[in-house]
DSSP file (Angstrom, degrees, kcal/mol; ACC not computed):
  #  RESIDUE AA STRUCTURE BP1 BP2  ACC     N-H-->O    O-->H-N    N-H-->O    O-->H-N    TCO  KAPPA ALPHA  PHI   PSI    X-CA   Y-CA   Z-CA
    1    1 A X              0   0    0      0, 0.0     2,-0.5     0, 0.0    69,-0.1   0.000 360.0 360.0 360.0 143.8   -4.2   12.7    0.2
    2    2 A X        -     0   0    0      2,-0.0    70,-1.6     3,-0.0    69,-0.5  -0.846 360.0-150.1 -99.7 127.7   -1.3   12.4    2.5
    3    3 A X  B >   -a   72   0A   0     -2,-0.5     3,-2.0    68,-0.1     4,-0.3  -0.590  26.4-114.6 -91.5 156.9    1.1    9.6    2.0
    4    4 A X  G >  S+     0   0    0     68,-0.6     3,-1.3     1,-0.3    -1,-0.1   0.813 116.6  62.5 -59.1 -28.9    3.1    7.9    4.7
    5    5 A X  G 3  S+     0   0    0      1,-0.2    -1,-0.3    69,-0.0    68,-0.0   0.632  97.7  58.3 -72.1 -11.3    6.2    9.3    3.2
    6    6 A X  G <  S+     0   0    0     -3,-2.0    -1,-0.2     2,-0.0    -2,-0.2   0.437  80.7 114.1 -95.4  -1.0    4.9   12.8    3.8
    7    7 A X    <   -     0   0    0     -3,-1.3     2,-0.4    -4,-0.3    60,-0.1  -0.478  42.1-173.8 -76.2 139.9    4.6   12.4    7.6
    8    8 A X        -     0   0    0     -2,-0.2    33,-0.2    55,-0.2     3,-0.1  -0.987  14.6-172.9-127.3 141.0    6.8   14.5    9.9
    9    9 A X  S    S+     0   0    0     31,-2.2    21,-2.1    -2,-0.4     2,-0.4   0.554  79.7  40.5-109.0 -13.6    6.9   14.0   13.7
   10   10 A X  E    S-Ef  29  41B   0     30,-2.0    32,-2.2    19,-0.2     2,-0.4  -0.995  71.6-170.7-134.3 127.4    9.1   17.0   14.5
   11   11 A X  E     -Ef  28  42B   0     17,-2.8    17,-2.8    -2,-0.4     2,-0.7  -0.976  15.5-151.6-126.2 132.3    8.7   20.3   12.7
   12   12 A X  E     -Ef  27  43B   0     30,-2.6    32,-2.1    -2,-0.4     2,-0.4  -0.897  19.6-150.7 -97.5 115.1   11.0   23.3   12.8
   13   13 A X  E     -Ef  26  44B   0     13,-2.7    13,-1.9    -2,-0.7     2,-0.5  -0.742   8.8-163.2 -88.9 131.8    8.8   26.4   12.2
   14   14 A X  E     -Ef  25  45B   0     30,-2.7    32,-3.0    -2,-0.4    11,-0.2  -0.969   7.8-162.4-119.5 123.1   10.6   29.3   10.5
   15   15 A X  E     -     0   0B   0      9,-3.0    35,-0.2    -2,-0.5     2,-0.2  -0.176  30.2 -74.4 -93.1-172.7    9.0   32.8   10.6
   16   16 A X  E     -     0   0B   0     33,-3.7     8,-0.6    30,-0.3     2,-0.2  -0.536  51.3 -99.9 -84.4 150.2    9.5   36.0    8.6
   17   17 A X  E     -E   23   0B   0     -2,-0.2     6,-0.2     6,-0.2    -1,-0.1  -0.499  40.0-141.1 -68.2 131.9   12.5   38.2    9.1
   18   18 A X    >   -     0   0    0      4,-2.6     3,-1.9    -2,-0.2    -1,-0.1  -0.230  34.2 -86.1 -86.7-177.0   11.8   41.2   11.3
   19   19 A X  T 3  S+     0   0    0      1,-0.3    -1,-0.1     2,-0.1    -2,-0.1   0.707 128.2  53.6 -64.6 -20.1   13.0   44.8   10.9
   20   20 A X  T 3  S-     0   0    0      2,-0.1    -1,-0.3     0, 0.0    -3,-0.0   0.373 120.6-105.0 -95.2   3.6   16.2   44.0   12.9
   21   21 A X  S <  S+     0   0    0     -3,-1.9     2,-0.3     1,-0.3    -2,-0.1   0.533  73.9 140.5  87.3   6.4   17.1   41.0   10.7
   22   22 A X        -     0   0    0     -6,-0.0    -4,-2.6    28,-0.0     2,-0.6  -0.643  37.4-157.7 -85.1 139.7   16.0   38.3   13.2
   23   23 A X  E     -E   17   0B   0     -2,-0.3    -6,-0.2    -6,-0.2     2,-0.1  -0.958  15.4-138.4-116.8 112.8   14.2   35.2   12.0
   24   24 A X  E     -     0   0B   0     -8,-0.6    -9,-3.0    -2,-0.6     2,-0.3  -0.440  23.8-177.8 -71.1 143.1   12.2   33.4   14.7
   25   25 A X  E     -E   14   0B   0    -11,-0.2     2,-0.3    -2,-0.1   -11,-0.2  -0.994   6.7-178.2-138.5 146.1   12.3   29.6   14.8
   26   26 A X  E     -E   13   0B   0    -13,-1.9   -13,-2.7    -2,-0.3     2,-0.5  -0.966  18.0-141.2-137.5 155.3   10.6   27.1   16.9
   27   27 A X  E     -E   12   0B   0     -2,-0.3     2,-0.4   -15,-0.2   -15,-0.2  -0.983  18.6-173.2-119.6 127.3   10.7   23.3   17.2
   28   28 A X  E     -E   11   0B   0    -17,-2.8   -17,-2.8    -2,-0.5     2,-0.3  -0.965   2.4-167.1-122.4 136.2    7.5   21.4   17.8
   29   29 A X  E     -E   10   0B   0     -2,-0.4     2,-0.6   -19,-0.2   -19,-0.2  -0.900  17.1-148.1-122.2 150.8    7.3   17.6   18.4
   30   30 A X     >  -     0   0    0    -21,-2.1     4,-2.5    -2,-0.3     5,-0.2  -0.928  11.4-166.2-116.9 103.3    4.4   15.1   18.5
   31   31 A X  H  > S+     0   0    0     -2,-0.6     4,-2.2     1,-0.2     5,-0.2   0.864  86.5  51.5 -60.5 -40.1    5.3   12.5   21.1
   32   32 A X  H  > S+     0   0    0      1,-0.2     4,-1.7     2,-0.2    -1,-0.2   0.913 112.6  45.8 -64.3 -42.1    2.5   10.0   20.0
   33   33 A X  H  >>S+     0   0    0      2,-0.2     4,-3.6     1,-0.2     5,-0.6   0.873 110.4  53.8 -69.0 -36.8    3.7   10.3   16.3
   34   34 A X  H  X5S+     0   0    0     -4,-2.5     4,-1.9   -25,-0.2    -2,-0.2   0.914 109.2  49.1 -62.1 -41.9    7.3    9.9   17.3
   35   35 A X  H  <5S+     0   0    0     -4,-2.2    -1,-0.2    -5,-0.2    -2,-0.2   0.883 119.0  38.9 -63.5 -38.2    6.4    6.7   19.2
   36   36 A X  H  <5S+     0   0    0     -4,-1.7    -2,-0.2    -5,-0.2    -1,-0.2   0.906 136.6  12.7 -80.1 -43.4    4.5    5.4   16.2
   37   37 A X  H  <5S-     0   0    0     -4,-3.6    -3,-0.2     1,-0.3    -2,-0.2   0.585 100.4-120.3-112.9 -14.5    6.8    6.5   13.3
   38   38 A X     << -     0   0    0     -4,-1.9     2,-0.8    -5,-0.6    -1,-0.3  -0.375  55.7 -37.2  93.7 178.4   10.1    7.6   14.9
   39   39 A X        +     0   0    0     -2,-0.1     2,-0.5   -30,-0.1    -5,-0.1  -0.696  61.9 170.5 -83.0 109.2   11.7   11.0   14.7
   40   40 A X        -     0   0    0     -2,-0.8   -31,-2.2     2,-0.0   -30,-2.0  -0.952  18.3-156.9-121.5 108.2   11.1   12.4   11.2
   41   41 A X  E     +f   10   0B   0     -2,-0.5     2,-0.3   -33,-0.2   -30,-0.2  -0.668  20.6 158.2 -95.7 138.3   12.2   16.1   11.1
   42   42 A X  E     -f   11   0B   0    -32,-2.2   -30,-2.6    -2,-0.3     2,-0.3  -0.897  27.2-128.7-143.5 174.0   10.9   18.6    8.6
   43   43 A X  E     -f   12   0B   0     -2,-0.3     2,-0.3   -32,-0.2   -30,-0.2  -0.900  12.2-168.5-126.4 157.5   10.6   22.4    8.3
   44   44 A X  E     -f   13   0B   0    -32,-2.1   -30,-2.7    -2,-0.3     2,-0.4  -0.986  12.8-145.9-144.0 137.4    7.8   24.8    7.4
   45   45 A X  E     -f   14   0B   0     -2,-0.3     2,-0.5   -32,-0.2   -30,-0.2  -0.870   7.6-167.8-107.6 137.0    8.1   28.5    6.6
   46   46 A X    >   -     0   0    0    -32,-3.0     3,-1.3    -2,-0.4   -30,-0.3  -0.916   0.8-172.6-121.6 101.2    5.5   31.1    7.5
   47   47 A X  T 3  S+     0   0    0     -2,-0.5    -1,-0.1     1,-0.3   -32,-0.1   0.625  83.9  51.2 -70.8 -13.6    6.3   34.3    5.7
   48   48 A X  T 3  S+     0   0    0    -32,-0.1     2,-0.5   -33,-0.0    -1,-0.3   0.340  90.2  92.0-105.3   6.1    3.7   36.3    7.5
   49   49 A X    <   +     0   0    0     -3,-1.3   -33,-3.7   -35,-0.1   -25,-0.2  -0.890  33.0 158.1-109.6 126.1    4.7   35.3   11.1
   50   50 A X        +     0   0    0     -2,-0.5     2,-0.3   -35,-0.2    -1,-0.1   0.538  54.2  75.0-119.7 -12.8    7.1   37.5   13.1
   51   51 A X  S  > S-     0   0    0      1,-0.1     4,-2.3   -27,-0.1     5,-0.2  -0.780  72.4-133.5-106.1 150.1    6.4   36.6   16.8
   52   52 A X  H  > S+     0   0    0     -2,-0.3     4,-2.7     2,-0.2     5,-0.2   0.869 106.0  54.2 -65.4 -37.7    7.4   33.4   18.6
   53   53 A X  H  > S+     0   0    0      2,-0.2     4,-2.0     1,-0.2    -1,-0.2   0.942 112.4  42.7 -63.0 -47.6    3.9   32.9   20.1
   54   54 A X  H  > S+     0   0    0      1,-0.2     4,-2.5     2,-0.2     5,-0.2   0.895 114.8  50.9 -65.4 -40.6    2.2   33.1   16.7
   55   55 A X  H  X S+     0   0    0     -4,-2.3     4,-2.6     2,-0.2     5,-0.2   0.895 108.4  52.2 -64.8 -40.5    4.9   30.9   15.1
   56   56 A X  H  X S+     0   0    0     -4,-2.7     4,-2.3     2,-0.2    -2,-0.2   0.928 111.8  46.4 -60.3 -46.5    4.5   28.3   17.9
   57   57 A X  H  X S+     0   0    0     -4,-2.0     4,-2.3     2,-0.2    -2,-0.2   0.925 115.2  45.1 -63.9 -46.0    0.7   28.1   17.3
   58   58 A X  H  X S+     0   0    0     -4,-2.5     4,-2.2     2,-0.2    -1,-0.2   0.892 113.8  49.3 -67.4 -39.3    1.0   27.9   13.5
   59   59 A X  H  X S+     0   0    0     -4,-2.6     4,-2.6    -5,-0.2    -1,-0.2   0.907 112.0  48.5 -67.1 -41.4    3.8   25.3   13.7
   60   60 A X  H  X S+     0   0    0     -4,-2.3     4,-2.7    -5,-0.2    -2,-0.2   0.919 111.6  49.6 -64.1 -43.3    1.9   23.1   16.1
   61   61 A X  H  X S+     0   0    0     -4,-2.3     4,-1.9     2,-0.2    -2,-0.2   0.902 112.0  49.0 -62.0 -40.6   -1.3   23.3   14.0
   62   62 A X  H  X S+     0   0    0     -4,-2.2     4,-1.6     2,-0.2    -2,-0.2   0.935 112.0  47.8 -63.4 -46.7    0.7   22.4   10.9
   63   63 A X  H  X S+     0   0    0     -4,-2.6     4,-1.5     1,-0.2    -2,-0.2   0.912 110.1  52.7 -62.1 -43.2    2.3   19.4   12.7
   64   64 A X  H  X S+     0   0    0     -4,-2.7     4,-0.5     1,-0.2    -1,-0.2   0.889 108.6  51.3 -58.8 -39.2   -1.1   18.2   14.1
   65   65 A X  H  < S+     0   0    0     -4,-1.9    -1,-0.2     1,-0.2     3,-0.2   0.839 113.3  43.0 -69.8 -32.3   -2.5   18.3   10.5
   66   66 A X  H  < S+     0   0    0     -4,-1.6    -1,-0.2     1,-0.2    -2,-0.2   0.614 114.2  49.7 -91.6 -10.9    0.3   16.2    9.0
   67   67 A X  H  < S+     0   0    0     -4,-1.5    -1,-0.2    -3,-0.2    -2,-0.2   0.386  86.3 109.7-104.3   2.6    0.5   13.6   11.9
   68   68 A X  S  < S-     0   0    0     -4,-0.5     3,-0.1    -3,-0.2    -3,-0.0  -0.170  91.2 -46.6 -67.0 172.7   -3.3   13.0   11.9
   69   69 A X        -     0   0    0      1,-0.1    -1,-0.2     2,-0.1     2,-0.2  -0.070  69.7-108.5 -44.2 131.0   -4.5    9.6   10.6
   70   70 A X        -     0   0    0     -3,-0.2    -1,-0.1     1,-0.1   -67,-0.1  -0.452  28.7-166.1 -66.9 132.4   -2.8    8.7    7.4
   71   71 A X        +     0   0    0    -69,-0.5    59,-2.6    -2,-0.2     2,-0.3   0.676  63.1  24.3 -94.2 -20.3   -5.3    8.9    4.5
   72   72 A X  E     -aB   3 129A   0    -70,-1.6   -68,-0.6    57,-0.3     2,-0.4  -0.982  51.4-160.9-149.6 155.5   -3.3    7.1    1.8
   73   73 A X  E     - B   0 128A   0     55,-2.9    55,-3.1    -2,-0.3     2,-0.6  -0.998  14.9-146.3-134.7 136.6   -0.7    4.5    1.1
   74   74 A X  E     - B   0 127A   0     -2,-0.4     2,-0.5    53,-0.2    53,-0.2  -0.924  14.2-152.0-105.8 125.6    1.2    4.1   -2.2
   75   75 A X  E     + B   0 126A   0     51,-3.6    51,-2.3    -2,-0.6     3,-0.1  -0.846  28.0 160.9-100.7 124.4    2.1    0.5   -3.0
   76   76 A X  S    S+     0   0    0     -2,-0.5     2,-0.3     1,-0.3    -1,-0.1   0.477  71.6  29.0-115.3  -9.5    5.2   -0.1   -5.1
   77   77 A X        -     0   0    0     49,-0.1     2,-0.4    46,-0.1    -1,-0.3  -0.983  59.9-165.1-151.2 139.7    5.8   -3.7   -4.2
   78   78 A X        -     0   0    0     -2,-0.3     2,-0.9    -3,-0.1    -3,-0.0  -0.994  20.1-136.7-127.4 125.6    3.4   -6.6   -3.2
   79   79 A X        +     0   0    0     -2,-0.4     3,-0.4     1,-0.2    -2,-0.0  -0.718  26.9 171.9 -83.9 106.9    4.8   -9.7   -1.6
   80   80 A X    >   +     0   0    0     -2,-0.9     3,-1.3     1,-0.2    -1,-0.2   0.330  50.5 101.5 -95.5   6.3    2.9  -12.6   -3.3
   81   81 A X  T 3  S+     0   0    0      1,-0.3    -1,-0.2    -3,-0.0    -2,-0.0   0.850  85.8  40.3 -59.6 -38.4    5.1  -15.3   -1.8
   82   82 A X  T 3  S+     0   0    0     -3,-0.4    -1,-0.3     2,-0.0    -2,-0.1   0.241  93.3 114.0 -98.1  12.4    2.5  -16.2    0.9
   83   83 A X    <   -     0   0    0     -3,-1.3     2,-0.2     2,-0.0    -3,-0.0  -0.389  40.3-174.2 -84.8 161.7   -0.6  -16.0   -1.3
   84   84 A X    >   -     0   0    0     -2,-0.1     3,-1.5     0, 0.0    -2,-0.0  -0.735  48.8 -75.6-137.6-170.8   -2.9  -18.7   -2.3
   85   85 A X  T 3  S+     0   0    0      1,-0.3    -2,-0.0    -2,-0.2     0, 0.0   0.666 123.6  63.5 -68.4 -15.6   -5.9  -19.1   -4.7
   86   86 A X  T 3  S+     0   0    0      2,-0.1     2,-0.4     0, 0.0    -1,-0.3   0.635  79.4  98.4 -82.7 -13.8   -8.2  -17.3   -2.1
   87   87 A X  S <  S-     0   0    0     -3,-1.5     2,-0.2     1,-0.1    -4,-0.0  -0.607  72.7-135.3 -76.7 128.4   -6.3  -14.1   -2.4
   88   88 A X        -     0   0    0     -2,-0.4     2,-0.1     1,-0.1    -2,-0.1  -0.504  20.1-105.5 -83.7 153.4   -8.0  -11.7   -4.7
   89   89 A X        -     0   0    0     -2,-0.2     2,-0.5     1,-0.1    -1,-0.1  -0.376  41.0 -98.6 -69.7 153.5   -6.1   -9.6   -7.3
   90   90 A X        +     0   0    0     -2,-0.1     2,-0.3     5,-0.0    -1,-0.1  -0.661  58.0 162.0 -75.5 123.4   -5.6   -5.9   -6.7
   91   91 A X        -     0   0    0     -2,-0.5    20,-0.2     3,-0.1     2,-0.1  -0.908  48.2 -79.7-136.5 162.6   -8.3   -4.0   -8.6
   92   92 A X  S    S+     0   0    0     -2,-0.3     2,-0.3    20,-0.1    20,-0.2  -0.447  97.2  50.3 -61.7 137.7   -9.9   -0.6   -8.5
   93   93 A X  E    S-C  111   0A   0     18,-1.4    18,-3.6    -2,-0.1     2,-0.2  -0.853 100.0 -23.6 125.7-164.0  -12.4   -0.5   -5.7
   94   94 A X  E     +C  110   0A   0     -2,-0.3     2,-0.3    16,-0.2    16,-0.2  -0.557  57.6 161.4 -88.2 146.9  -12.3   -1.4   -2.0
   95   95 A X  E     -C  109   0A   0     14,-2.5    14,-3.0    -2,-0.2     2,-0.5  -0.952  38.3-109.3-150.3 167.3   -9.9   -3.9   -0.5
   96   96 A X  E     -C  108   0A   0     -2,-0.3     2,-0.4    12,-0.2    12,-0.2  -0.898  32.9-151.0-104.9 134.2   -8.7   -4.8    3.0
   97   97 A X  E     -C  107   0A   0     10,-2.6    10,-2.1    -2,-0.5     9,-0.6  -0.882  14.5-172.8-113.5 132.8   -5.0   -4.0    3.7
   98   98 A X  E     +C  105   0A   0     -2,-0.4     2,-0.3     7,-0.2     7,-0.2  -0.986  20.8 154.3-118.9 116.8   -2.6   -5.7    6.1
   99   99 A X  E   > -C  104   0A   0      5,-3.1     5,-2.8    -2,-0.5     4,-0.4  -0.808  24.7-174.6-148.7 103.4    0.7   -3.9    6.5
  100  100 A X  T > 5S+     0   0    0     -2,-0.3     3,-1.1     1,-0.2    -1,-0.1   0.902  90.8  56.2 -60.5 -41.5    2.8   -4.3    9.6
  101  101 A X  T 3 5S+     0   0    0      1,-0.3    -1,-0.2     2,-0.1    -2,-0.0   0.875 114.2  38.1 -59.9 -40.2    5.2   -1.6    8.3
  102  102 A X  T 3 5S-     0   0    0      2,-0.1    -1,-0.3    -3,-0.1    -2,-0.2   0.306 112.4-116.1 -95.5   7.9    2.4    1.0    7.9
  103  103 A X  T < 5 +     0   0    0     -3,-1.1     2,-0.5    -4,-0.4    -3,-0.2   0.880  66.8 144.2  59.6  41.0    0.6   -0.1   11.1
  104  104 A X  E   < -C   99   0A   0     -5,-2.8    -5,-3.1     3,-0.0     2,-0.5  -0.957  27.3-176.6-114.3 122.6   -2.5   -1.2    9.1
  105  105 A X  E    S-C   98   0A   0     -2,-0.5    -7,-0.2    -7,-0.2    -8,-0.0  -0.872  73.7 -34.3-124.4  97.5   -4.3   -4.2   10.4
  106  106 A X  E    S+     0   0A   0     -9,-0.6     2,-0.5    -2,-0.5    -8,-0.2   0.945  85.8 171.4  56.6  54.7   -7.2   -5.3    8.1
  107  107 A X  E     -C   97   0A   0    -10,-2.1   -10,-2.6    23,-0.0     2,-0.5  -0.823  34.0-126.6 -98.0 129.6   -8.1   -1.7    7.2
  108  108 A X  E     +C   96   0A   0     -2,-0.5    23,-0.7   -12,-0.2     2,-0.3  -0.643  40.6 170.7 -77.1 123.2  -10.7   -1.1    4.4
  109  109 A X  E     -CD  95 130A   0    -14,-3.0   -14,-2.5    -2,-0.5     2,-0.6  -0.927  33.6-119.3-134.4 156.9   -9.2    1.1    1.8
  110  110 A X  E     -CD  94 129A   0     19,-3.9    19,-2.5    -2,-0.3     2,-1.0  -0.860  17.9-139.4 -98.7 122.9  -10.1    2.3   -1.7
  111  111 A X  E     +CD  93 128A   0    -18,-3.6   -18,-1.4    -2,-0.6    17,-0.2  -0.734  33.7 167.2 -78.6 107.3   -7.7    1.4   -4.5
  112  112 A X  E     +     0   0A   0     15,-2.3     2,-0.3    -2,-1.0    -1,-0.2   0.575  55.6  27.9-104.3 -12.1   -7.9    4.8   -6.4
  113  113 A X  E     - D   0 127A   0     14,-1.2    14,-2.2     2,-0.0     2,-0.4  -0.988  53.9-178.5-152.1 138.6   -5.0    4.5   -8.8
  114  114 A X  E     - D   0 126A   0     -2,-0.3     2,-0.6    12,-0.2    12,-0.2  -0.973   6.2-168.5-139.0 125.8   -3.2    1.7  -10.6
  115  115 A X  E     - D   0 125A   0     10,-3.3    10,-1.8    -2,-0.4     2,-0.5  -0.961  14.3-171.1-112.1 115.9   -0.2    2.2  -12.9
  116  116 A X        -     0   0    0     -2,-0.6     2,-0.6     8,-0.2     5,-0.1  -0.933  12.0-172.9-115.7 124.4    0.5   -1.0  -14.8
  117  117 A X        -     0   0    0     -2,-0.5     3,-0.4     3,-0.2     6,-0.2  -0.924   4.2-168.7-115.4 103.2    3.7   -1.5  -16.9
  118  118 A X  S    S+     0   0    0     -2,-0.6     3,-0.3     1,-0.2    -1,-0.1   0.846  89.1  39.0 -63.9 -35.0    3.4   -4.8  -18.7
  119  119 A X  S    S+     0   0    0      1,-0.2    -1,-0.2     2,-0.1     2,-0.2   0.583 124.5  39.4 -92.5  -9.4    7.0   -4.7  -19.9
  120  120 A X    >   +     0   0    0     -3,-0.4     3,-2.3     1,-0.1    -1,-0.2  -0.591  63.1 170.5-135.8  73.2    8.4   -3.3  -16.6
  121  121 A X  G >  S+     0   0    0     -3,-0.3     3,-1.4     1,-0.3    -1,-0.1   0.723  73.0  70.9 -61.3 -21.0    6.6   -4.9  -13.7
  122  122 A X  G 3  S+     0   0    0      1,-0.2    -1,-0.3   -45,-0.0    -2,-0.0   0.672  94.4  56.7 -67.9 -14.6    9.0   -3.4  -11.2
  123  123 A X  G <  S+     0   0    0     -3,-2.3    -1,-0.2    -6,-0.2    -2,-0.2   0.427  76.0 126.8 -95.2  -0.9    7.4    0.0  -11.9
  124  124 A X    <   -     0   0    0     -3,-1.4     2,-0.3    -4,-0.2    -8,-0.2  -0.336  36.7-180.0 -60.6 137.5    3.8   -1.1  -11.1
  125  125 A X  E     - D   0 115A   0    -10,-1.8   -10,-3.3     2,-0.0     2,-0.3  -0.999  14.0-172.5-144.6 138.5    2.3    1.3   -8.5
  126  126 A X  E     -BD  75 114A   0    -51,-2.3   -51,-3.6    -2,-0.3     2,-0.5  -0.980  12.9-147.2-130.9 145.8   -1.1    1.5   -6.7
  127  127 A X  E     -BD  74 113A   0    -14,-2.2   -15,-2.3    -2,-0.3   -14,-1.2  -0.959  14.1-170.4-114.1 129.5   -2.6    4.2   -4.5
  128  128 A X  E     -BD  73 111A   0    -55,-3.1   -55,-2.9    -2,-0.5     2,-0.3  -0.960   3.8-173.8-119.9 136.3   -4.9    3.2   -1.6
  129  129 A X  E     -BD  72 110A   0    -19,-2.5   -19,-3.9    -2,-0.4   -57,-0.3  -0.937  28.7-106.4-128.5 152.1   -6.9    5.7    0.4
  130  130 A X  E       D   0 109A   0    -59,-2.6   -21,-0.2    -2,-0.3   -59,-0.0  -0.436 360.0 360.0 -71.7 149.9   -9.1    5.4    3.5
  131  131 A X              0   0    0    -23,-0.7    -1,-0.1    -2,-0.1   -22,-0.1   0.456 360.0 360.0 -79.9 360.0  -12.8    5.7    2.9
């Protein structure tokens, strides 16, 4: 599963060194992802690529794969300030997620992991994934 923290919207592709010592590099951007998440730059190395055309294609394919719909969100804090008795507790299974920060508006997700620390509640963590 891909977490929101793993998303990149700009990727610098780095190829393999050729016989003359040159290392090809390309920069690929995803305008839609930049608009949604901002400019988040990362790199990817392809040890088997020596041409710019091939590097451009592989880097674009890589960027497309990591900017596709987010599959998972990791929760490290839950704001319970606005809750009432109708709000259900977080449990393993399906729930609906509202998160302005993650651009999620009533999205059905599966709570697939919960780490509960009774003596250290600040370390509690849950993982939610799309179905």
